[in-house]
PyMOL commands that place a pseudoatom at each C-alpha (Angstrom):
pseudoatom trace, name=CA, resn=UNK, resi=1, chain=A, elem=C, hetatm=0, pos=[-69.508, 104.951, 12.693]
pseudoatom trace, name=CA, resn=UNK, resi=2, chain=A, elem=C, hetatm=0, pos=[-69.623, 104.252, 8.975]
pseudoatom trace, name=CA, resn=UNK, resi=3, chain=A, elem=C, hetatm=0, pos=[-69.806, 106.053, 5.635]
pseudoatom trace, name=CA, resn=UNK, resi=4, chain=A, elem=C, hetatm=0, pos=[-73.448, 105.994, 4.545]
pseudoatom trace, name=CA, resn=UNK, resi=5, chain=A, elem=C, hetatm=0, pos=[-73.338, 106.487, 0.755]
pseudoatom trace, name=CA, resn=UNK, resi=6, chain=A, elem=C, hetatm=0, pos=[-71.099, 106.596, -2.292]
pseudoatom trace, name=CA, resn=UNK, resi=7, chain=A, elem=C, hetatm=0, pos=[-67.943, 104.709, -3.228]
pseudoatom trace, name=CA, resn=UNK, resi=8, chain=A, elem=C, hetatm=0, pos=[-66.926, 104.091, 0.406]
pseudoatom trace, name=CA, resn=UNK, resi=9, chain=A, elem=C, hetatm=0, pos=[-70.433, 103.158, 1.590]
pseudoatom trace, name=CA, resn=UNK, resi=10, chain=A, elem=C, hetatm=0, pos=[-70.359, 100.869, 4.608]
pseudoatom trace, name=CA, resn=UNK, resi=11, chain=A, elem=C, hetatm=0, pos=[-66.686, 101.465, 5.482]
pseudoatom trace, name=CA, resn=UNK, resi=12, chain=A, elem=C, hetatm=0, pos=[-66.142, 102.012, 9.180]
pseudoatom trace, name=CA, resn=UNK, resi=13, chain=A, elem=C, hetatm=0, pos=[-64.376, 105.163, 10.278]
pseudoatom trace, name=CA, resn=UNK, resi=14, chain=A, elem=C, hetatm=0, pos=[-62.683, 105.921, 13.577]
pseudoatom trace, name=CA, resn=UNK, resi=15, chain=A, elem=C, hetatm=0, pos=[-64.159, 108.593, 15.850]
pseudoatom trace, name=CA, resn=UNK, resi=16, chain=A, elem=C, hetatm=0, pos=[-62.375, 110.277, 18.773]
pseudoatom trace, name=CA, resn=UNK, resi=17, chain=A, elem=C, hetatm=0, pos=[-63.215, 108.791, 22.157]
pseudoatom trace, name=CA, resn=UNK, resi=18, chain=A, elem=C, hetatm=0, pos=[-63.475, 112.172, 23.867]
pseudoatom trace, name=CA, resn=UNK, resi=19, chain=A, elem=C, hetatm=0, pos=[-66.745, 113.561, 25.161]
pseudoatom trace, name=CA, resn=UNK, resi=20, chain=A, elem=C, hetatm=0, pos=[-65.829, 117.014, 23.807]
pseudoatom trace, name=CA, resn=UNK, resi=21, chain=A, elem=C, hetatm=0, pos=[-65.870, 115.670, 20.239]
pseudoatom trace, name=CA, resn=UNK, resi=22, chain=A, elem=C, hetatm=0, pos=[-69.394, 114.959, 19.048]
pseudoatom trace, name=CA, resn=UNK, resi=23, chain=A, elem=C, hetatm=0, pos=[-69.445, 113.716, 15.461]
pseudoatom trace, name=CA, resn=UNK, resi=24, chain=A, elem=C, hetatm=0, pos=[-72.560, 114.331, 13.405]
pseudoatom trace, name=CA, resn=UNK, resi=25, chain=A, elem=C, hetatm=0, pos=[-74.834, 111.287, 13.563]
pseudoatom trace, name=CA, resn=UNK, resi=26, chain=A, elem=C, hetatm=0, pos=[-75.562, 109.241, 10.453]
pseudoatom trace, name=CA, resn=UNK, resi=27, chain=A, elem=C, hetatm=0, pos=[-79.056, 110.754, 10.350]
pseudoatom trace, name=CA, resn=UNK, resi=28, chain=A, elem=C, hetatm=0, pos=[-77.702, 114.320, 10.449]
pseudoatom trace, name=CA, resn=UNK, resi=29, chain=A, elem=C, hetatm=0, pos=[-74.916, 113.587, 7.938]
pseudoatom trace, name=CA, resn=UNK, resi=30, chain=A, elem=C, hetatm=0, pos=[-77.361, 111.940, 5.561]
pseudoatom trace, name=CA, resn=UNK, resi=31, chain=A, elem=C, hetatm=0, pos=[-79.846, 114.802, 5.850]
pseudoatom trace, name=CA, resn=UNK, resi=32, chain=A, elem=C, hetatm=0, pos=[-77.113, 117.410, 5.355]
pseudoatom trace, name=CA, resn=UNK, resi=33, chain=A, elem=C, hetatm=0, pos=[-75.739, 115.666, 2.268]
pseudoatom trace, name=CA, resn=UNK, resi=34, chain=A, elem=C, hetatm=0, pos=[-79.225, 115.290, 0.763]
pseudoatom trace, name=CA, resn=UNK, resi=35, chain=A, elem=C, hetatm=0, pos=[-79.913, 118.986, 1.312]
pseudoatom trace, name=CA, resn=UNK, resi=36, chain=A, elem=C, hetatm=0, pos=[-76.576, 119.963, -0.227]
pseudoatom trace, name=CA, resn=UNK, resi=37, chain=A, elem=C, hetatm=0, pos=[-76.870, 117.609, -3.206]
pseudoatom trace, name=CA, resn=UNK, resi=38, chain=A, elem=C, hetatm=0, pos=[-80.134, 119.357, -4.129]
pseudoatom trace, name=CA, resn=UNK, resi=39, chain=A, elem=C, hetatm=0, pos=[-78.462, 122.805, -4.070]
pseudoatom trace, name=CA, resn=UNK, resi=40, chain=A, elem=C, hetatm=0, pos=[-74.695, 122.644, -4.647]
pseudoatom trace, name=CA, resn=UNK, resi=41, chain=A, elem=C, hetatm=0, pos=[-73.739, 122.762, -8.318]
pseudoatom trace, name=CA, resn=UNK, resi=42, chain=A, elem=C, hetatm=0, pos=[-70.076, 121.867, -7.923]
pseudoatom trace, name=CA, resn=UNK, resi=43, chain=A, elem=C, hetatm=0, pos=[-68.206, 119.706, -5.403]
pseudoatom trace, name=CA, resn=UNK, resi=44, chain=A, elem=C, hetatm=0, pos=[-64.688, 120.224, -6.809]
pseudoatom trace, name=CA, resn=UNK, resi=45, chain=A, elem=C, hetatm=0, pos=[-63.378, 122.067, -3.735]
pseudoatom trace, name=CA, resn=UNK, resi=46, chain=A, elem=C, hetatm=0, pos=[-64.847, 121.318, -0.310]
pseudoatom trace, name=CA, resn=UNK, resi=47, chain=A, elem=C, hetatm=0, pos=[-63.845, 122.778, 3.057]
pseudoatom trace, name=CA, resn=UNK, resi=48, chain=A, elem=C, hetatm=0, pos=[-64.681, 120.858, 6.251]
pseudoatom trace, name=CA, resn=UNK, resi=49, chain=A, elem=C, hetatm=0, pos=[-64.173, 123.084, 9.316]
pseudoatom trace, name=CA, resn=UNK, resi=50, chain=A, elem=C, hetatm=0, pos=[-64.322, 121.863, 12.915]
pseudoatom trace, name=CA, resn=UNK, resi=51, chain=A, elem=C, hetatm=0, pos=[-63.718, 118.464, 11.329]
pseudoatom trace, name=CA, resn=UNK, resi=52, chain=A, elem=C, hetatm=0, pos=[-63.457, 116.254, 14.424]
pseudoatom trace, name=CA, resn=UNK, resi=53, chain=A, elem=C, hetatm=0, pos=[-63.281, 112.734, 12.940]
pseudoatom trace, name=CA, resn=UNK, resi=54, chain=A, elem=C, hetatm=0, pos=[-63.705, 114.169, 9.435]
pseudoatom trace, name=CA, resn=UNK, resi=55, chain=A, elem=C, hetatm=0, pos=[-67.029, 112.381, 8.967]
pseudoatom trace, name=CA, resn=UNK, resi=56, chain=A, elem=C, hetatm=0, pos=[-68.631, 115.184, 6.916]
pseudoatom trace, name=CA, resn=UNK, resi=57, chain=A, elem=C, hetatm=0, pos=[-65.703, 115.632, 4.538]
pseudoatom trace, name=CA, resn=UNK, resi=58, chain=A, elem=C, hetatm=0, pos=[-65.218, 111.866, 4.267]
pseudoatom trace, name=CA, resn=UNK, resi=59, chain=A, elem=C, hetatm=0, pos=[-68.886, 111.498, 3.332]
pseudoatom trace, name=CA, resn=UNK, resi=60, chain=A, elem=C, hetatm=0, pos=[-68.435, 114.211, 0.678]
pseudoatom trace, name=CA, resn=UNK, resi=61, chain=A, elem=C, hetatm=0, pos=[-65.398, 112.411, -0.775]
pseudoatom trace, name=CA, resn=UNK, resi=62, chain=A, elem=C, hetatm=0, pos=[-67.286, 109.119, -0.861]
pseudoatom trace, name=CA, resn=UNK, resi=63, chain=A, elem=C, hetatm=0, pos=[-70.076, 110.868, -2.795]
pseudoatom trace, name=CA, resn=UNK, resi=64, chain=A, elem=C, hetatm=0, pos=[-67.729, 112.304, -5.422]
pseudoatom trace, name=CA, resn=UNK, resi=65, chain=A, elem=C, hetatm=0, pos=[-66.159, 115.509, -4.068]
pseudoatom trace, name=CA, resn=UNK, resi=66, chain=A, elem=C, hetatm=0, pos=[-62.966, 116.345, -5.946]
pseudoatom trace, name=CA, resn=UNK, resi=67, chain=A, elem=C, hetatm=0, pos=[-60.844, 117.571, -3.029]
pseudoatom trace, name=CA, resn=UNK, resi=68, chain=A, elem=C, hetatm=0, pos=[-61.517, 118.253, 0.663]
pseudoatom trace, name=CA, resn=UNK, resi=69, chain=A, elem=C, hetatm=0, pos=[-59.507, 120.466, 3.004]
pseudoatom trace, name=CA, resn=UNK, resi=70, chain=A, elem=C, hetatm=0, pos=[-60.083, 119.448, 6.630]
pseudoatom trace, name=CA, resn=UNK, resi=71, chain=A, elem=C, hetatm=0, pos=[-59.517, 121.988, 9.425]
pseudoatom trace, name=CA, resn=UNK, resi=72, chain=A, elem=C, hetatm=0, pos=[-59.283, 120.686, 12.991]
pseudoatom trace, name=CA, resn=UNK, resi=73, chain=A, elem=C, hetatm=0, pos=[-57.199, 122.012, 15.892]
pseudoatom trace, name=CA, resn=UNK, resi=74, chain=A, elem=C, hetatm=0, pos=[-56.895, 118.807, 17.960]
pseudoatom trace, name=CA, resn=UNK, resi=75, chain=A, elem=C, hetatm=0, pos=[-53.796, 116.807, 16.971]
pseudoatom trace, name=CA, resn=UNK, resi=76, chain=A, elem=C, hetatm=0, pos=[-55.413, 113.464, 17.903]
pseudoatom trace, name=CA, resn=UNK, resi=77, chain=A, elem=C, hetatm=0, pos=[-58.390, 114.252, 15.651]
pseudoatom trace, name=CA, resn=UNK, resi=78, chain=A, elem=C, hetatm=0, pos=[-56.071, 115.251, 12.780]
pseudoatom trace, name=CA, resn=UNK, resi=79, chain=A, elem=C, hetatm=0, pos=[-54.362, 111.863, 13.058]
pseudoatom trace, name=CA, resn=UNK, resi=80, chain=A, elem=C, hetatm=0, pos=[-57.763, 110.128, 13.039]
pseudoatom trace, name=CA, resn=UNK, resi=81, chain=A, elem=C, hetatm=0, pos=[-58.821, 112.051, 9.902]
pseudoatom trace, name=CA, resn=UNK, resi=82, chain=A, elem=C, hetatm=0, pos=[-55.630, 110.895, 8.148]
pseudoatom trace, name=CA, resn=UNK, resi=83, chain=A, elem=C, hetatm=0, pos=[-56.322, 107.272, 9.151]
pseudoatom trace, name=CA, resn=UNK, resi=84, chain=A, elem=C, hetatm=0, pos=[-59.912, 107.581, 7.943]
pseudoatom trace, name=CA, resn=UNK, resi=85, chain=A, elem=C, hetatm=0, pos=[-58.751, 109.000, 4.602]
pseudoatom trace, name=CA, resn=UNK, resi=86, chain=A, elem=C, hetatm=0, pos=[-56.532, 105.938, 4.156]
pseudoatom trace, name=CA, resn=UNK, resi=87, chain=A, elem=C, hetatm=0, pos=[-59.427, 103.654, 5.121]
pseudoatom trace, name=CA, resn=UNK, resi=88, chain=A, elem=C, hetatm=0, pos=[-61.706, 105.043, 2.413]
pseudoatom trace, name=CA, resn=UNK, resi=89, chain=A, elem=C, hetatm=0, pos=[-58.886, 105.338, -0.146]
pseudoatom trace, name=CA, resn=UNK, resi=90, chain=A, elem=C, hetatm=0, pos=[-59.014, 109.120, -0.564]
pseudoatom trace, name=CA, resn=UNK, resi=91, chain=A, elem=C, hetatm=0, pos=[-55.786, 110.359, 1.041]
pseudoatom trace, name=CA, resn=UNK, resi=92, chain=A, elem=C, hetatm=0, pos=[-54.656, 111.834, -2.298]
pseudoatom trace, name=CA, resn=UNK, resi=93, chain=A, elem=C, hetatm=0, pos=[-57.806, 113.968, -2.541]
pseudoatom trace, name=CA, resn=UNK, resi=94, chain=A, elem=C, hetatm=0, pos=[-57.462, 115.765, 0.768]
pseudoatom trace, name=CA, resn=UNK, resi=95, chain=A, elem=C, hetatm=0, pos=[-55.302, 117.907, 2.991]
pseudoatom trace, name=CA, resn=UNK, resi=96, chain=A, elem=C, hetatm=0, pos=[-55.567, 118.055, 6.782]
pseudoatom trace, name=CA, resn=UNK, resi=97, chain=A, elem=C, hetatm=0, pos=[-54.790, 121.400, 8.428]
pseudoatom trace, name=CA, resn=UNK, resi=98, chain=A, elem=C, hetatm=0, pos=[-54.177, 120.934, 12.142]
pseudoatom trace, name=CA, resn=UNK, resi=99, chain=A, elem=C, hetatm=0, pos=[-55.024, 124.530, 13.092]
pseudoatom trace, name=CA, resn=UNK, resi=100, chain=A, elem=C, hetatm=0, pos=[-57.863, 126.428, 14.669]
pseudoatom trace, name=CA, resn=UNK, resi=101, chain=A, elem=C, hetatm=0, pos=[-60.446, 127.658, 12.189]
pseudoatom trace, name=CA, resn=UNK, resi=102, chain=A, elem=C, hetatm=0, pos=[-59.679, 131.417, 12.319]
pseudoatom trace, name=CA, resn=UNK, resi=103, chain=A, elem=C, hetatm=0, pos=[-55.960, 130.753, 11.725]
pseudoatom trace, name=CA, resn=UNK, resi=104, chain=A, elem=C, hetatm=0, pos=[-56.699, 128.350, 8.863]
pseudoatom trace, name=CA, resn=UNK, resi=105, chain=A, elem=C, hetatm=0, pos=[-59.012, 130.898, 7.205]
pseudoatom trace, name=CA, resn=UNK, resi=106, chain=A, elem=C, hetatm=0, pos=[-56.094, 133.323, 7.016]
pseudoatom trace, name=CA, resn=UNK, resi=107, chain=A, elem=C, hetatm=0, pos=[-53.854, 130.679, 5.375]
pseudoatom trace, name=CA, resn=UNK, resi=108, chain=A, elem=C, hetatm=0, pos=[-56.173, 128.996, 2.878]
pseudoatom trace, name=CA, resn=UNK, resi=109, chain=A, elem=C, hetatm=0, pos=[-55.826, 130.611, -0.518]
pseudoatom trace, name=CA, resn=UNK, resi=110, chain=A, elem=C, hetatm=0, pos=[-58.677, 129.340, -2.653]
pseudoatom trace, name=CA, resn=UNK, resi=111, chain=A, elem=C, hetatm=0, pos=[-62.417, 129.551, -3.053]
pseudoatom trace, name=CA, resn=UNK, resi=112, chain=A, elem=C, hetatm=0, pos=[-64.619, 126.642, -2.032]
pseudoatom trace, name=CA, resn=UNK, resi=113, chain=A, elem=C, hetatm=0, pos=[-67.737, 125.276, -3.698]
pseudoatom trace, name=CA, resn=UNK, resi=114, chain=A, elem=C, hetatm=0, pos=[-69.054, 123.629, -0.531]
pseudoatom trace, name=CA, resn=UNK, resi=115, chain=A, elem=C, hetatm=0, pos=[-68.240, 124.407, 3.105]
pseudoatom trace, name=CA, resn=UNK, resi=116, chain=A, elem=C, hetatm=0, pos=[-69.187, 121.935, 5.831]
pseudoatom trace, name=CA, resn=UNK, resi=117, chain=A, elem=C, hetatm=0, pos=[-69.175, 123.076, 9.468]
pseudoatom trace, name=CA, resn=UNK, resi=118, chain=A, elem=C, hetatm=0, pos=[-69.865, 120.979, 12.552]
pseudoatom trace, name=CA, resn=UNK, resi=119, chain=A, elem=C, hetatm=0, pos=[-68.675, 123.288, 15.357]
pseudoatom trace, name=CA, resn=UNK, resi=120, chain=A, elem=C, hetatm=0, pos=[-68.769, 122.364, 19.039]
pseudoatom trace, name=CA, resn=UNK, resi=121, chain=A, elem=C, hetatm=0, pos=[-72.332, 122.856, 20.252]
pseudoatom trace, name=CA, resn=UNK, resi=122, chain=A, elem=C, hetatm=0, pos=[-71.181, 125.047, 23.145]
pseudoatom trace, name=CA, resn=UNK, resi=123, chain=A, elem=C, hetatm=0, pos=[-69.112, 127.358, 20.915]
pseudoatom trace, name=CA, resn=UNK, resi=124, chain=A, elem=C, hetatm=0, pos=[-70.699, 130.767, 21.508]
pseudoatom trace, name=CA, resn=UNK, resi=125, chain=A, elem=C, hetatm=0, pos=[-68.231, 132.444, 19.109]
pseudoatom trace, name=CA, resn=UNK, resi=126, chain=A, elem=C, hetatm=0, pos=[-69.453, 130.499, 16.074]
pseudoatom trace, name=CA, resn=UNK, resi=127, chain=A, elem=C, hetatm=0, pos=[-71.360, 133.541, 14.800]
pseudoatom trace, name=CA, resn=UNK, resi=128, chain=A, elem=C, hetatm=0, pos=[-68.149, 135.593, 14.767]
pseudoatom trace, name=CA, resn=UNK, resi=129, chain=A, elem=C, hetatm=0, pos=[-66.304, 132.848, 12.879]
pseudoatom trace, name=CA, resn=UNK, resi=130, chain=A, elem=C, hetatm=0, pos=[-69.129, 132.460, 10.346]
pseudoatom trace, name=CA, resn=UNK, resi=131, chain=A, elem=C, hetatm=0, pos=[-69.248, 136.246, 9.810]
pseudoatom trace, name=CA, resn=UNK, resi=132, chain=A, elem=C, hetatm=0, pos=[-65.500, 136.321, 9.131]
pseudoatom trace, name=CA, resn=UNK, resi=133, chain=A, elem=C, hetatm=0, pos=[-65.847, 133.318, 6.824]
pseudoatom trace, name=CA, resn=UNK, resi=134, chain=A, elem=C, hetatm=0, pos=[-68.799, 134.880, 4.979]
pseudoatom trace, name=CA, resn=UNK, resi=135, chain=A, elem=C, hetatm=0, pos=[-66.740, 137.993, 4.252]
pseudoatom trace, name=CA, resn=UNK, resi=136, chain=A, elem=C, hetatm=0, pos=[-63.568, 136.108, 3.304]
pseudoatom trace, name=CA, resn=UNK, resi=137, chain=A, elem=C, hetatm=0, pos=[-61.958, 135.352, -0.040]
pseudoatom trace, name=CA, resn=UNK, resi=138, chain=A, elem=C, hetatm=0, pos=[-62.809, 131.658, 0.548]
pseudoatom trace, name=CA, resn=UNK, resi=139, chain=A, elem=C, hetatm=0, pos=[-66.361, 132.351, -0.667]
pseudoatom trace, name=CA, resn=UNK, resi=140, chain=A, elem=C, hetatm=0, pos=[-66.733, 131.705, -4.397]
pseudoatom trace, name=CA, resn=UNK, resi=141, chain=A, elem=C, hetatm=0, pos=[-69.428, 132.674, -6.878]
pseudoatom trace, name=CA, resn=UNK, resi=142, chain=A, elem=C, hetatm=0, pos=[-71.631, 129.652, -6.033]
pseudoatom trace, name=CA, resn=UNK, resi=143, chain=A, elem=C, hetatm=0, pos=[-70.471, 128.687, -2.542]
pseudoatom trace, name=CA, resn=UNK, resi=144, chain=A, elem=C, hetatm=0, pos=[-72.941, 126.715, -0.436]
pseudoatom trace, name=CA, resn=UNK, resi=145, chain=A, elem=C, hetatm=0, pos=[-72.334, 126.200, 3.297]
pseudoatom trace, name=CA, resn=UNK, resi=146, chain=A, elem=C, hetatm=0, pos=[-73.983, 123.755, 5.697]
pseudoatom trace, name=CA, resn=UNK, resi=147, chain=A, elem=C, hetatm=0, pos=[-73.698, 124.222, 9.465]
pseudoatom trace, name=CA, resn=UNK, resi=148, chain=A, elem=C, hetatm=0, pos=[-74.874, 121.778, 12.119]
pseudoatom trace, name=CA, resn=UNK, resi=149, chain=A, elem=C, hetatm=0, pos=[-75.665, 123.360, 15.458]
pseudoatom trace, name=CA, resn=UNK, resi=150, chain=A, elem=C, hetatm=0, pos=[-77.582, 122.937, 18.671]
pseudoatom trace, name=CA, resn=UNK, resi=151, chain=A, elem=C, hetatm=0, pos=[-81.285, 123.660, 18.646]
pseudoatom trace, name=CA, resn=UNK, resi=152, chain=A, elem=C, hetatm=0, pos=[-80.502, 125.966, 21.603]
pseudoatom trace, name=CA, resn=UNK, resi=153, chain=A, elem=C, hetatm=0, pos=[-78.329, 128.250, 19.444]
pseudoatom trace, name=CA, resn=UNK, resi=154, chain=A, elem=C, hetatm=0, pos=[-79.853, 130.668, 16.965]
pseudoatom trace, name=CA, resn=UNK, resi=155, chain=A, elem=C, hetatm=0, pos=[-77.819, 131.417, 13.853]
pseudoatom trace, name=CA, resn=UNK, resi=156, chain=A, elem=C, hetatm=0, pos=[-78.191, 134.658, 11.900]
pseudoatom trace, name=CA, resn=UNK, resi=157, chain=A, elem=C, hetatm=0, pos=[-80.023, 134.841, 8.579]
pseudoatom trace, name=CA, resn=UNK, resi=158, chain=A, elem=C, hetatm=0, pos=[-76.878, 136.261, 6.979]
pseudoatom trace, name=CA, resn=UNK, resi=159, chain=A, elem=C, hetatm=0, pos=[-73.131, 136.032, 7.575]
pseudoatom trace, name=CA, resn=UNK, resi=160, chain=A, elem=C, hetatm=0, pos=[-71.224, 138.362, 5.273]
pseudoatom trace, name=CA, resn=UNK, resi=161, chain=A, elem=C, hetatm=0, pos=[-72.086, 137.348, 1.712]
pseudoatom trace, name=CA, resn=UNK, resi=162, chain=A, elem=C, hetatm=0, pos=[-73.812, 134.127, 2.826]
pseudoatom trace, name=CA, resn=UNK, resi=163, chain=A, elem=C, hetatm=0, pos=[-77.592, 134.102, 3.240]
pseudoatom trace, name=CA, resn=UNK, resi=164, chain=A, elem=C, hetatm=0, pos=[-79.581, 131.312, 4.908]
pseudoatom trace, name=CA, resn=UNK, resi=165, chain=A, elem=C, hetatm=0, pos=[-81.715, 129.340, 2.457]
pseudoatom trace, name=CA, resn=UNK, resi=166, chain=A, elem=C, hetatm=0, pos=[-83.246, 126.901, 4.915]
pseudoatom trace, name=CA, resn=UNK, resi=167, chain=A, elem=C, hetatm=0, pos=[-82.890, 125.253, 8.286]
pseudoatom trace, name=CA, resn=UNK, resi=168, chain=A, elem=C, hetatm=0, pos=[-84.089, 121.788, 9.312]
pseudoatom trace, name=CA, resn=UNK, resi=169, chain=A, elem=C, hetatm=0, pos=[-84.293, 120.186, 12.737]
pseudoatom trace, name=CA, resn=UNK, resi=170, chain=A, elem=C, hetatm=0, pos=[-83.123, 116.614, 13.370]
pseudoatom trace, name=CA, resn=UNK, resi=171, chain=A, elem=C, hetatm=0, pos=[-83.541, 115.747, 17.047]
pseudoatom trace, name=CA, resn=UNK, resi=172, chain=A, elem=C, hetatm=0, pos=[-81.410, 118.168, 19.090]
pseudoatom trace, name=CA, resn=UNK, resi=173, chain=A, elem=C, hetatm=0, pos=[-79.518, 119.241, 15.959]
pseudoatom trace, name=CA, resn=UNK, resi=174, chain=A, elem=C, hetatm=0, pos=[-80.314, 121.858, 13.363]
pseudoatom trace, name=CA, resn=UNK, resi=175, chain=A, elem=C, hetatm=0, pos=[-78.832, 122.001, 9.878]
pseudoatom trace, name=CA, resn=UNK, resi=176, chain=A, elem=C, hetatm=0, pos=[-78.615, 125.478, 8.373]
pseudoatom trace, name=CA, resn=UNK, resi=177, chain=A, elem=C, hetatm=0, pos=[-77.883, 125.875, 4.655]
pseudoatom trace, name=CA, resn=UNK, resi=178, chain=A, elem=C, hetatm=0, pos=[-76.368, 129.136, 3.404]
pseudoatom trace, name=CA, resn=UNK, resi=179, chain=A, elem=C, hetatm=0, pos=[-75.598, 130.281, -0.136]
pseudoatom trace, name=CA, resn=UNK, resi=180, chain=A, elem=C, hetatm=0, pos=[-73.466, 133.094, -1.466]
pseudoatom trace, name=CA, resn=UNK, resi=181, chain=A, elem=C, hetatm=0, pos=[-75.687, 136.073, -2.238]
pseudoatom trace, name=CA, resn=UNK, resi=182, chain=A, elem=C, hetatm=0, pos=[-74.324, 138.372, -4.975]
pseudoatom trace, name=CA, resn=UNK, resi=183, chain=A, elem=C, hetatm=0, pos=[-76.324, 141.325, -3.611]
pseudoatom trace, name=CA, resn=UNK, resi=184, chain=A, elem=C, hetatm=0, pos=[-73.634, 141.674, -0.938]
pseudoatom trace, name=CA, resn=UNK, resi=185, chain=A, elem=C, hetatm=0, pos=[-70.618, 141.765, -3.306]
pseudoatom trace, name=CA, resn=UNK, resi=186, chain=A, elem=C, hetatm=0, pos=[-70.169, 145.545, -3.154]
pseudoatom trace, name=CA, resn=UNK, resi=187, chain=A, elem=C, hetatm=0, pos=[-67.296, 145.243, -0.710]
pseudoatom trace, name=CA, resn=UNK, resi=188, chain=A, elem=C, hetatm=0, pos=[-65.313, 142.250, -1.925]
pseudoatom trace, name=CA, resn=UNK, resi=189, chain=A, elem=C, hetatm=0, pos=[-62.602, 141.655, 0.659]
pseudoatom trace, name=CA, resn=UNK, resi=190, chain=A, elem=C, hetatm=0, pos=[-58.960, 140.923, 0.164]
pseudoatom trace, name=CA, resn=UNK, resi=191, chain=A, elem=C, hetatm=0, pos=[-57.313, 138.022, 1.972]
pseudoatom trace, name=CA, resn=UNK, resi=192, chain=A, elem=C, hetatm=0, pos=[-58.732, 137.271, 5.408]
for i in range(1, 192): cmd.bond("trace and resi %d" % i, "trace and resi %d" % (i + 1))
show_as sticks, trace
zoom trace
């Protein structure tokens, strides 16, 4: 697998050799980044959850993101993300949290401009995680979130303060784009 655009374009990255880890294809990554680049105003702080190999966050760094926090619970994948960061020369612009996503959400203490999510396709609890995320203090004034998911899984139109803008199909994958909706700010939460 390789980085498809930006400063690290063409650099090969390592992907886990496990069947359970299914990195987003180049087509899906490219489509997601194009959709986000048309919407997201700021890429200073990016959160990549269910990171796997880190391909989404690495692509964001290559395209100019200021800082990416990666969240992945598998130790082997965390080590691969760190190697990939070294490969593309961006280790100083990232932090890897080797935790499950709900635990990481309770520890992260900043708002993100862009959130990238590539959860396991068989994860039936993803709606619960996205709802918690959408109501968390991690959502900033202009947060945009992109989620890749199976075409066999239907995501909600709204998760907390995040409302779906659009959804596009790419093969067996769907990319859903959400944006923070200020109409749902009446109950701003404290820390997750």
